[in-house]
N, CA, C, O and the ligand as a Tripos MOL2 file, in Angstrom:
@<TRIPOS>MOLECULE
protein
  269   267    68     0     0
PROTEIN
NO_CHARGES

@<TRIPOS>ATOM
      1 N          33.1450   24.4300   54.2900 N.3       1 MET1
      2 CA         34.0320   24.8230   53.3550 C.3       1 MET1
      3 C          32.9710   25.6810   52.2670 C.2       1 MET1
      4 O          33.3850   26.3890   51.3490 O.2       1 MET1
      5 N          31.5890   25.4580   52.5760 N.am      2 LYS2
      6 CA         30.5320   26.2040   52.0080 C.3       2 LYS2
      7 C          30.6960   27.7460   52.1700 C.2       2 LYS2
      8 O          30.9490   28.2350   53.2710 O.2       2 LYS2
      9 N          30.5530   28.4610   51.1020 N.am      3 LYS3
     10 CA         30.7660   29.8860   51.3650 C.3       3 LYS3
     11 C          29.5270   30.5280   51.4050 C.2       3 LYS3
     12 O          28.5610   30.0600   50.8030 O.2       3 LYS3
     13 N          29.4530   31.7530   52.1820 N.am      4 LEU4
     14 CA         28.0490   32.3910   52.5360 C.3       4 LEU4
     15 C          27.4280   32.7190   51.2080 C.2       4 LEU4
     16 O          26.2130   32.5780   51.0730 O.2       4 LEU4
     17 N          28.1050   33.1070   50.3150 N.am      5 VAL5
     18 CA         27.5690   33.5330   49.0870 C.3       5 VAL5
     19 C          26.6970   32.3470   48.3300 C.2       5 VAL5
     20 O          25.6710   32.5610   47.6840 O.2       5 VAL5
     21 N          27.2960   31.0840   48.5330 N.am      6 CYS6
     22 CA         26.7280   29.9660   48.0560 C.3       6 CYS6
     23 C          25.1670   29.7140   48.8010 C.2       6 CYS6
     24 O          24.1800   29.2940   48.1970 O.2       6 CYS6
     25 N          25.2190   30.0890   50.2860 N.am      7 LYS7
     26 CA         24.0860   29.7010   50.9640 C.3       7 LYS7
     27 C          22.9770   30.7860   50.5160 C.2       7 LYS7
     28 O          21.8030   30.4330   50.4040 O.2       7 LYS7
     29 N          23.3490   32.0210   50.2800 N.am      8 VAL8
     30 CA         22.4500   33.1920   49.9990 C.3       8 VAL8
     31 C          21.9530   33.1280   48.5510 C.2       8 VAL8
     32 O          20.7620   33.2350   48.2600 O.2       8 VAL8
     33 N          22.9120   32.9520   47.6860 N.am      9 ARG9
     34 CA         22.3970   32.9790   46.2010 C.3       9 ARG9
     35 C          22.5300   31.7700   45.4610 C.2       9 ARG9
     36 O          22.1930   31.7460   44.2770 O.2       9 ARG9
     37 N          23.0350   30.6580   46.0960 N.am     10 GLY10
     38 CA         23.1600   29.4470   45.4080 C.3      10 GLY10
     39 C          24.5120   29.4700   44.8350 C.2      10 GLY10
     40 O          25.1210   30.5350   44.7230 O.2      10 GLY10
     41 N          25.0230   28.3160   44.4570 N.am     11 HIS11
     42 CA         26.2560   28.0390   43.6580 C.3      11 HIS11
     43 C          26.1820   28.5230   42.1770 C.2      11 HIS11
     44 O          25.2000   28.2780   41.4780 O.2      11 HIS11
     45 N          27.2880   29.2350   41.7210 N.am     12 GLN12
     46 CA         27.5470   29.8210   40.6200 C.3      12 GLN12
     47 C          28.3490   28.6320   39.6830 C.2      12 GLN12
     48 O          29.5530   28.4050   39.7990 O.2      12 GLN12
     49 N          27.5350   27.9940   38.8280 N.am     13 PHE13
     50 CA         28.3720   26.7870   38.1700 C.3      13 PHE13
     51 C          28.9540   27.3240   37.0140 C.2      13 PHE13
     52 O          28.3790   28.0620   36.2150 O.2      13 PHE13
     53 N          30.4170   26.8280   36.9330 N.am     14 VAL14
     54 CA         31.0930   27.2420   35.7330 C.3      14 VAL14
     55 C          31.3560   25.7550   35.1370 C.2      14 VAL14
     56 O          31.6320   24.8190   35.8870 O.2      14 VAL14
     57 N          31.2560   25.6200   33.8210 N.am     15 SER15
     58 CA         31.3930   24.1600   33.0680 C.3      15 SER15
     59 C          33.0250   24.0940   32.9740 C.2      15 SER15
     60 O          33.7270   24.9510   32.4370 O.2      15 SER15
     61 N          33.4820   22.8930   33.6120 N.am     16 ILE16
     62 CA         34.9580   22.6150   33.6690 C.3      16 ILE16
     63 C          35.2480   21.5240   32.7130 C.2      16 ILE16
     64 O          36.3860   21.0560   32.7260 O.2      16 ILE16
     65 N          34.3760   21.0570   31.8900 N.am     17 LYS17
     66 CA         34.5610   20.1290   30.9580 C.3      17 LYS17
     67 C          34.7060   20.7590   29.5020 C.2      17 LYS17
     68 O          33.7690   21.4420   29.0890 O.2      17 LYS17
     69 N          35.6950   20.5890   28.7960 N.am     18 LYS18
     70 CA         35.6560   21.2820   27.6740 C.3      18 LYS18
     71 C          35.8980   20.0730   26.4580 C.2      18 LYS18
     72 O          36.2260   18.9140   26.7150 O.2      18 LYS18
     73 N          35.6620   20.6120   25.1070 N.am     19 GLY19
     74 CA         35.6770   19.4910   23.9440 C.3      19 GLY19
     75 C          34.3080   18.5910   23.9830 C.2      19 GLY19
     76 O          33.2590   19.0600   24.4250 O.2      19 GLY19
     77 N          34.3920   17.5330   23.5830 N.am     20 GLU20
     78 CA         33.3410   16.6910   22.9950 C.3      20 GLU20
     79 C          32.8660   15.6060   24.0600 C.2      20 GLU20
     80 O          32.3650   14.5380   23.7110 O.2      20 GLU20
     81 N          33.0760   15.9880   25.4520 N.am     21 HIS21
     82 CA         32.5230   15.2210   26.5310 C.3      21 HIS21
     83 C          31.1670   15.3050   26.5360 C.2      21 HIS21
     84 O          30.5660   16.3720   26.4050 O.2      21 HIS21
     85 N          30.6740   14.3010   26.6730 N.am     22 ARG22
     86 CA         28.9400   14.0270   26.8920 C.3      22 ARG22
     87 C          28.6060   14.4670   28.1330 C.2      22 ARG22
     88 O          27.5840   15.1190   28.3450 O.2      22 ARG22
     89 N          29.4580   14.1340   29.0370 N.am     23 LEU23
     90 CA         29.3240   14.3400   30.5770 C.3      23 LEU23
     91 C          29.5080   15.8030   30.8040 C.2      23 LEU23
     92 O          30.3500   16.5030   30.2410 O.2      23 LEU23
     93 N          28.5120   16.2460   31.8110 N.am     24 LYS24
     94 CA         28.8880   17.5430   32.3440 C.3      24 LYS24
     95 C          29.6470   17.7090   33.4770 C.2      24 LYS24
     96 O          29.5270   16.8510   34.3520 O.2      24 LYS24
     97 N          30.3980   18.6210   33.6520 N.am     25 GLU25
     98 CA         30.9410   18.8690   35.0560 C.3      25 GLU25
     99 C          31.0260   20.2990   35.2530 C.2      25 GLU25
    100 O          31.2370   21.0970   34.3400 O.2      25 GLU25
    101 N          30.8680   20.5790   36.3710 N.am     26 TYR26
    102 CA         30.8370   21.9530   36.8140 C.3      26 TYR26
    103 C          31.5420   22.2830   37.9340 C.2      26 TYR26
    104 O          31.8530   21.3830   38.7150 O.2      26 TYR26
    105 N          31.9010   23.6110   38.1870 N.am     27 GLN27
    106 CA         32.6580   23.8050   39.4950 C.3      27 GLN27
    107 C          32.0460   25.1960   40.0240 C.2      27 GLN27
    108 O          31.9680   26.1270   39.2220 O.2      27 GLN27
    109 N          31.6900   25.3360   41.1090 N.am     28 CYS28
    110 CA         31.2430   26.5170   41.7790 C.3      28 CYS28
    111 C          32.4510   27.5500   41.6260 C.2      28 CYS28
    112 O          33.5990   27.2730   41.9710 O.2      28 CYS28
    113 N          32.0970   28.6700   41.1180 N.am     29 ARG29
    114 CA         33.1740   29.7580   41.1280 C.3      29 ARG29
    115 C          33.4330   30.3280   42.3700 C.2      29 ARG29
    116 O          34.4760   30.9790   42.4310 O.2      29 ARG29
    117 N          32.5870   30.2330   43.6260 N.am     30 TYR30
    118 CA         32.9470   30.7060   44.8080 C.3      30 TYR30
    119 C          33.4950   29.7430   45.7110 C.2      30 TYR30
    120 O          34.5350   29.9870   46.3230 O.2      30 TYR30
    121 N          32.7790   28.5060   45.8600 N.am     31 CYS31
    122 CA         33.5120   27.5650   46.6380 C.3      31 CYS31
    123 C          34.2640   26.5470   46.2500 C.2      31 CYS31
    124 O          34.7000   25.7230   47.0540 O.2      31 CYS31
    125 N          34.5020   26.5020   44.9180 N.am     32 LYS32
    126 CA         35.2330   25.6230   44.2840 C.3      32 LYS32
    127 C          34.8530   24.2460   44.3360 C.2      32 LYS32
    128 O          35.6600   23.4280   43.8940 O.2      32 LYS32
    129 N          33.8150   23.8670   44.7770 N.am     33 GLN33
    130 CA         33.3410   22.4470   44.7190 C.3      33 GLN33
    131 C          32.8710   22.0940   43.3770 C.2      33 GLN33
    132 O          32.3130   22.8990   42.6310 O.2      33 GLN33
    133 N          33.1360   20.7450   43.0590 N.am     34 LYS34
    134 CA         32.8960   20.1800   41.8250 C.3      34 LYS34
    135 C          31.3870   19.6330   41.8610 C.2      34 LYS34
    136 O          30.9130   19.2210   42.9200 O.2      34 LYS34
    137 N          30.7280   19.6420   40.7950 N.am     35 TYR35
    138 CA         29.5010   18.8010   40.5110 C.3      35 TYR35
    139 C          29.3530   18.2970   39.1610 C.2      35 TYR35
    140 O          29.9170   18.8000   38.1890 O.2      35 TYR35
    141 N          28.5580   17.2610   39.1210 N.am     36 THR36
    142 CA         28.2930   16.6930   38.0360 C.3      36 THR36
    143 C          26.7950   16.5000   37.8780 C.2      36 THR36
    144 O          26.0290   16.6470   38.8300 O.2      36 THR36
    145 N          26.3490   16.1320   36.5250 N.am     37 GLU37
    146 CA         24.8420   15.8460   36.6080 C.3      37 GLU37
    147 C          24.5440   14.2670   36.5170 C.2      37 GLU37
    148 O          25.2570   13.5740   35.7900 O.2      37 GLU37
    149 N          23.6840   13.8030   37.1220 N.am     38 ASP38
    150 CA         23.4610   12.4060   37.4400 C.3      38 ASP38
    151 C          22.2980   11.9530   36.0850 C.2      38 ASP38
    152 O          21.7390   12.7670   35.3500 O.2      38 ASP38
    153 N          22.1760   10.7120   36.0410 N.am     39 GLY39
    154 CA         21.2930   10.2040   35.0070 C.3      39 GLY39
    155 C          20.0340   10.9820   34.7890 C.2      39 GLY39
    156 O          19.4510   10.8010   33.7210 O.2      39 GLY39
    157 N          19.5430   11.8130   35.6460 N.am     40 TYR40
    158 CA         18.2770   12.4170   35.6870 C.3      40 TYR40
    159 C          18.3580   13.7490   35.4120 C.2      40 TYR40
    160 O          17.3860   14.4930   35.5410 O.2      40 TYR40
    161 N          19.5300   14.1520   35.0090 N.am     41 GLY41
    162 CA         19.9840   15.7080   34.7520 C.3      41 GLY41
    163 C          19.8080   16.5140   36.0650 C.2      41 GLY41
    164 O          19.4510   17.6900   35.9950 O.2      41 GLY41
    165 N          20.0560   15.8990   37.3100 N.am     42 GLN42
    166 CA         20.1390   16.5520   38.4180 C.3      42 GLN42
    167 C          21.5700   16.8600   38.7850 C.2      42 GLN42
    168 O          22.4410   16.0240   38.5430 O.2      42 GLN42
    169 N          21.8770   18.0740   39.3850 N.am     43 ILE43
    170 CA         23.1400   18.4230   39.7710 C.3      43 ILE43
    171 C          23.5400   17.9320   41.0540 C.2      43 ILE43
    172 O          23.0210   18.3710   42.0800 O.2      43 ILE43
    173 N          24.4360   17.0440   41.0670 N.am     44 VAL44
    174 CA         24.8660   16.4400   42.1960 C.3      44 VAL44
    175 C          26.5020   16.6890   42.3460 C.2      44 VAL44
    176 O          27.2790   17.0230   41.4520 O.2      44 VAL44
    177 N          26.7920   16.4260   43.7440 N.am     45 ARG45
    178 CA         28.0800   16.5560   44.2120 C.3      45 ARG45
    179 C          29.1900   15.8730   43.3020 C.2      45 ARG45
    180 O          28.8160   14.7590   42.9350 O.2      45 ARG45
    181 N          30.1980   16.1550   42.9280 N.am     46 LEU46
    182 CA         31.0880   15.3940   42.1820 C.3      46 LEU46
    183 C          32.0960   14.5020   43.2240 C.2      46 LEU46
    184 O          33.2610   14.7950   43.4930 O.2      46 LEU46
    185 N          31.3830   13.4120   43.7020 N.am     47 THR47
    186 CA         32.3070   12.6640   44.6870 C.3      47 THR47
    187 C          33.1700   11.6320   43.8290 C.2      47 THR47
    188 O          33.1580   11.6200   42.5980 O.2      47 THR47
    189 N          33.8280   10.8720   44.5280 N.am     48 ARG48
    190 CA         34.6730    9.9900   44.0400 C.3      48 ARG48
    191 C          33.8520    8.9180   43.3300 C.2      48 ARG48
    192 O          34.3200    8.3510   42.3420 O.2      48 ARG48
    193 N          32.5320    8.5980   43.8470 N.am     49 TYR49
    194 CA         31.7730    7.8120   43.0730 C.3      49 TYR49
    195 C          31.5400    8.1620   41.8850 C.2      49 TYR49
    196 O          31.7630    7.3470   40.9900 O.2      49 TYR49
    197 N          31.0340    9.4590   41.5720 N.am     50 TRP50
    198 CA         30.6370    9.9740   40.5090 C.3      50 TRP50
    199 C          31.7450   10.1720   39.5110 C.2      50 TRP50
    200 O          31.5660   10.1400   38.2930 O.2      50 TRP50
    201 N          33.0000   10.3960   40.1540 N.am     51 GLU51
    202 CA         34.1530   10.4800   38.9770 C.3      51 GLU51
    203 C          34.6000    9.1610   38.4350 C.2      51 GLU51
    204 O          35.1920    9.0870   37.3580 O.2      51 GLU51
    205 N          34.3310    8.1520   39.1480 N.am     52 MET52
    206 CA         34.6790    6.7070   38.7150 C.3      52 MET52
    207 C          33.6150    6.4730   37.6350 C.2      52 MET52
    208 O          33.9140    5.9920   36.5420 O.2      52 MET52
    209 N          32.2880    6.8470   37.9900 N.am     53 ASN53
    210 CA         31.2940    6.7320   37.1480 C.3      53 ASN53
    211 C          31.2710    7.2200   35.8740 C.2      53 ASN53
    212 O          30.9480    6.5360   34.9020 O.2      53 ASN53
    213 N          31.6210    8.4530   35.8210 N.am     54 ASN54
    214 CA         31.9590    9.4640   34.6330 C.3      54 ASN54
    215 C          33.0880    8.8970   33.8070 C.2      54 ASN54
    216 O          33.0680    9.0720   32.5880 O.2      54 ASN54
    217 N          34.0860    8.2210   34.3910 N.am     55 LEU55
    218 CA         35.1660    7.8120   33.7840 C.3      55 LEU55
    219 C          34.8860    6.6090   33.0650 C.2      55 LEU55
    220 O          35.2680    6.4600   31.9050 O.2      55 LEU55
    221 N          34.1690    5.6480   33.7600 N.am     56 LEU56
    222 CA         33.6930    4.5180   33.2690 C.3      56 LEU56
    223 C          32.8240    4.7260   31.9500 C.2      56 LEU56
    224 O          32.9940    4.1190   30.8930 O.2      56 LEU56
    225 N          31.8910    5.6680   32.2000 N.am     57 PHE57
    226 CA         30.8360    6.0630   31.2780 C.3      57 PHE57
    227 C          31.7150    6.5040   29.8880 C.2      57 PHE57
    228 O          31.6030    5.9460   28.7970 O.2      57 PHE57
    229 N          32.4760    7.4680   30.1520 N.am     58 GLU58
    230 CA         33.2820    8.0110   28.7460 C.3      58 GLU58
    231 C          34.1460    6.9900   28.1770 C.2      58 GLU58
    232 O          34.2050    6.8660   26.9540 O.2      58 GLU58
    233 N          34.8910    6.1720   29.0380 N.am     59 ARG59
    234 CA         35.5180    5.1240   28.4030 C.3      59 ARG59
    235 C          34.5820    4.3320   27.4980 C.2      59 ARG59
    236 O          34.7130    4.3380   26.2740 O.2      59 ARG59
    237 N          33.5530    3.5910   28.1940 N.am     60 HIS60
    238 CA         32.6280    2.9230   27.2960 C.3      60 HIS60
    239 C          31.9530    3.6210   25.9910 C.2      60 HIS60
    240 O          31.6180    3.0160   24.9720 O.2      60 HIS60
    241 N          31.8160    5.0700   26.2350 N.am     61 TYR61
    242 CA         31.3760    5.6220   25.1670 C.3      61 TYR61
    243 C          32.3710    5.8410   23.9160 C.2      61 TYR61
    244 O          31.9620    5.7790   22.7560 O.2      61 TYR61
    245 N          33.6570    6.0900   24.2400 N.am     62 HIS62
    246 CA         34.3990    6.1040   23.4750 C.3      62 HIS62
    247 C          34.9680    4.8720   22.6710 C.2      62 HIS62
    248 O          35.3440    4.8970   21.5000 O.2      62 HIS62
    249 N          34.9580    3.7670   23.5420 N.am     63 ASN63
    250 CA         35.0160    2.4360   22.7660 C.3      63 ASN63
    251 C          34.2450    2.1580   21.8000 C.2      63 ASN63
    252 O          34.6730    1.6460   20.7650 O.2      63 ASN63
    253 N          32.6920    2.5270   22.0390 N.am     64 LYS64
    254 CA         31.8010    2.2640   21.2170 C.3      64 LYS64
    255 C          31.8980    3.1360   19.9150 C.2      64 LYS64
    256 O          31.7220    2.6410   18.8020 O.2      64 LYS64
    257 N          32.1620    4.3420   20.0980 N.am     65 THR65
    258 CA         32.3260    5.0980   18.7590 C.3      65 THR65
    259 C          33.5160    4.8820   17.9930 C.2      65 THR65
    260 O          33.5630    5.2520   16.8200 O.2      65 THR65
    261 N          34.5770    4.2600   18.6070 N.am     66 ALA66
    262 CA         35.8320    3.9600   17.8640 C.3      66 ALA66
    263 C          35.5420    2.7450   16.8760 C.2      66 ALA66
    264 O          36.2450    2.5320   15.8880 O.2      66 ALA66
    265 N          34.4230    1.9510   17.2390 N.am     67 ILE67
    266 CA         34.2860    0.8610   16.4200 C.3      67 ILE67
    267 C          33.6270    1.1740   14.9680 C.2      67 ILE67
    268 O          33.4590    0.2640   14.1560 O.2      67 ILE67
    269 ZN         29.3920   27.1110   45.9630 Zn       68 ZN68
@<TRIPOS>BOND
     1     1     2 1
     2     2     3 1
     3     3     4 2
     4     3     5 am
     5     5     6 1
     6     6     7 1
     7     7     8 2
     8     7     9 am
     9     9    10 1
    10    10    11 1
    11    11    12 2
    12    11    13 am
    13    13    14 1
    14    14    15 1
    15    15    16 2
    16    15    17 am
    17    17    18 1
    18    18    19 1
    19    19    20 2
    20    19    21 am
    21    21    22 1
    22    22    23 1
    23    23    24 2
    24    23    25 am
    25    25    26 1
    26    26    27 1
    27    27    28 2
    28    27    29 am
    29    29    30 1
    30    30    31 1
    31    31    32 2
    32    31    33 am
    33    33    34 1
    34    34    35 1
    35    35    36 2
    36    35    37 am
    37    37    38 1
    38    38    39 1
    39    39    40 2
    40    39    41 am
    41    41    42 1
    42    42    43 1
    43    43    44 2
    44    43    45 am
    45    45    46 1
    46    46    47 1
    47    47    48 2
    48    47    49 am
    49    49    50 1
    50    50    51 1
    51    51    52 2
    52    51    53 am
    53    53    54 1
    54    54    55 1
    55    55    56 2
    56    55    57 am
    57    57    58 1
    58    58    59 1
    59    59    60 2
    60    59    61 am
    61    61    62 1
    62    62    63 1
    63    63    64 2
    64    63    65 am
    65    65    66 1
    66    66    67 1
    67    67    68 2
    68    67    69 am
    69    69    70 1
    70    70    71 1
    71    71    72 2
    72    71    73 am
    73    73    74 1
    74    74    75 1
    75    75    76 2
    76    75    77 am
    77    77    78 1
    78    78    79 1
    79    79    80 2
    80    79    81 am
    81    81    82 1
    82    82    83 1
    83    83    84 2
    84    83    85 am
    85    85    86 1
    86    86    87 1
    87    87    88 2
    88    87    89 am
    89    89    90 1
    90    90    91 1
    91    91    92 2
    92    91    93 am
    93    93    94 1
    94    94    95 1
    95    95    96 2
    96    95    97 am
    97    97    98 1
    98    98    99 1
    99    99   100 2
   100    99   101 am
   101   101   102 1
   102   102   103 1
   103   103   104 2
   104   103   105 am
   105   105   106 1
   106   106   107 1
   107   107   108 2
   108   107   109 am
   109   109   110 1
   110   110   111 1
   111   111   112 2
   112   111   113 am
   113   113   114 1
   114   114   115 1
   115   115   116 2
   116   115   117 am
   117   117   118 1
   118   118   119 1
   119   119   120 2
   120   119   121 am
   121   121   122 1
   122   122   123 1
   123   123   124 2
   124   123   125 am
   125   125   126 1
   126   126   127 1
   127   127   128 2
   128   127   129 am
   129   129   130 1
   130   130   131 1
   131   131   132 2
   132   131   133 am
   133   133   134 1
   134   134   135 1
   135   135   136 2
   136   135   137 am
   137   137   138 1
   138   138   139 1
   139   139   140 2
   140   139   141 am
   141   141   142 1
   142   142   143 1
   143   143   144 2
   144   143   145 am
   145   145   146 1
   146   146   147 1
   147   147   148 2
   148   147   149 am
   149   149   150 1
   150   150   151 1
   151   151   152 2
   152   151   153 am
   153   153   154 1
   154   154   155 1
   155   155   156 2
   156   155   157 am
   157   157   158 1
   158   158   159 1
   159   159   160 2
   160   159   161 am
   161   161   162 1
   162   162   163 1
   163   163   164 2
   164   163   165 am
   165   165   166 1
   166   166   167 1
   167   167   168 2
   168   167   169 am
   169   169   170 1
   170   170   171 1
   171   171   172 2
   172   171   173 am
   173   173   174 1
   174   174   175 1
   175   175   176 2
   176   175   177 am
   177   177   178 1
   178   178   179 1
   179   179   180 2
   180   179   181 am
   181   181   182 1
   182   182   183 1
   183   183   184 2
   184   183   185 am
   185   185   186 1
   186   186   187 1
   187   187   188 2
   188   187   189 am
   189   189   190 1
   190   190   191 1
   191   191   192 2
   192   191   193 am
   193   193   194 1
   194   194   195 1
   195   195   196 2
   196   195   197 am
   197   197   198 1
   198   198   199 1
   199   199   200 2
   200   199   201 am
   201   201   202 1
   202   202   203 1
   203   203   204 2
   204   203   205 am
   205   205   206 1
   206   206   207 1
   207   207   208 2
   208   207   209 am
   209   209   210 1
   210   210   211 1
   211   211   212 2
   212   211   213 am
   213   213   214 1
   214   214   215 1
   215   215   216 2
   216   215   217 am
   217   217   218 1
   218   218   219 1
   219   219   220 2
   220   219   221 am
   221   221   222 1
   222   222   223 1
   223   223   224 2
   224   223   225 am
   225   225   226 1
   226   226   227 1
   227   227   228 2
   228   227   229 am
   229   229   230 1
   230   230   231 1
   231   231   232 2
   232   231   233 am
   233   233   234 1
   234   234   235 1
   235   235   236 2
   236   235   237 am
   237   237   238 1
   238   238   239 1
   239   239   240 2
   240   239   241 am
   241   241   242 1
   242   242   243 1
   243   243   244 2
   244   243   245 am
   245   245   246 1
   246   246   247 1
   247   247   248 2
   248   247   249 am
   249   249   250 1
   250   250   251 1
   251   251   252 2
   252   251   253 am
   253   253   254 1
   254   254   255 1
   255   255   256 2
   256   255   257 am
   257   257   258 1
   258   258   259 1
   259   259   260 2
   260   259   261 am
   261   261   262 1
   262   262   263 1
   263   263   264 2
   264   263   265 am
   265   265   266 1
   266   266   267 1
   267   267   268 2
@<TRIPOS>SUBSTRUCTURE
     1 MET1         2 RESIDUE 1 A MET
     2 LYS2         6 RESIDUE 1 A LYS
     3 LYS3        10 RESIDUE 1 A LYS
     4 LEU4        14 RESIDUE 1 A LEU
     5 VAL5        18 RESIDUE 1 A VAL
     6 CYS6        22 RESIDUE 1 A CYS
     7 LYS7        26 RESIDUE 1 A LYS
     8 VAL8        30 RESIDUE 1 A VAL
     9 ARG9        34 RESIDUE 1 A ARG
    10 GLY10       38 RESIDUE 1 A GLY
    11 HIS11       42 RESIDUE 1 A HIS
    12 GLN12       46 RESIDUE 1 A GLN
    13 PHE13       50 RESIDUE 1 A PHE
    14 VAL14       54 RESIDUE 1 A VAL
    15 SER15       58 RESIDUE 1 A SER
    16 ILE16       62 RESIDUE 1 A ILE
    17 LYS17       66 RESIDUE 1 A LYS
    18 LYS18       70 RESIDUE 1 A LYS
    19 GLY19       74 RESIDUE 1 A GLY
    20 GLU20       78 RESIDUE 1 A GLU
    21 HIS21       82 RESIDUE 1 A HIS
    22 ARG22       86 RESIDUE 1 A ARG
    23 LEU23       90 RESIDUE 1 A LEU
    24 LYS24       94 RESIDUE 1 A LYS
    25 GLU25       98 RESIDUE 1 A GLU
    26 TYR26      102 RESIDUE 1 A TYR
    27 GLN27      106 RESIDUE 1 A GLN
    28 CYS28      110 RESIDUE 1 A CYS
    29 ARG29      114 RESIDUE 1 A ARG
    30 TYR30      118 RESIDUE 1 A TYR
    31 CYS31      122 RESIDUE 1 A CYS
    32 LYS32      126 RESIDUE 1 A LYS
    33 GLN33      130 RESIDUE 1 A GLN
    34 LYS34      134 RESIDUE 1 A LYS
    35 TYR35      138 RESIDUE 1 A TYR
    36 THR36      142 RESIDUE 1 A THR
    37 GLU37      146 RESIDUE 1 A GLU
    38 ASP38      150 RESIDUE 1 A ASP
    39 GLY39      154 RESIDUE 1 A GLY
    40 TYR40      158 RESIDUE 1 A TYR
    41 GLY41      162 RESIDUE 1 A GLY
    42 GLN42      166 RESIDUE 1 A GLN
    43 ILE43      170 RESIDUE 1 A ILE
    44 VAL44      174 RESIDUE 1 A VAL
    45 ARG45      178 RESIDUE 1 A ARG
    46 LEU46      182 RESIDUE 1 A LEU
    47 THR47      186 RESIDUE 1 A THR
    48 ARG48      190 RESIDUE 1 A ARG
    49 TYR49      194 RESIDUE 1 A TYR
    50 TRP50      198 RESIDUE 1 A TRP
    51 GLU51      202 RESIDUE 1 A GLU
    52 MET52      206 RESIDUE 1 A MET
    53 ASN53      210 RESIDUE 1 A ASN
    54 ASN54      214 RESIDUE 1 A ASN
    55 LEU55      218 RESIDUE 1 A LEU
    56 LEU56      222 RESIDUE 1 A LEU
    57 PHE57      226 RESIDUE 1 A PHE
    58 GLU58      230 RESIDUE 1 A GLU
    59 ARG59      234 RESIDUE 1 A ARG
    60 HIS60      238 RESIDUE 1 A HIS
    61 TYR61      242 RESIDUE 1 A TYR
    62 HIS62      246 RESIDUE 1 A HIS
    63 ASN63      250 RESIDUE 1 A ASN
    64 LYS64      254 RESIDUE 1 A LYS
    65 THR65      258 RESIDUE 1 A THR
    66 ALA66      262 RESIDUE 1 A ALA
    67 ILE67      266 RESIDUE 1 A ILE
    68 ZN68       269 GROUP 0 **** ****
């Protein structure tokens, strides 16, 4: 599913998270694959694992600030 342009020029990330989210999520404008940043600021594929991780993180973060 990887496009040739991604192979040649690398992915072109577009931010897909809007508003006050602390976590960053990106989508490649060419191959439409989703990516996120791990705890070290590295861009990684947004797998089911990371989706869950981000969800829990945001829930935790919002709960904290709500108090
Ligand atoms: Zn791509």
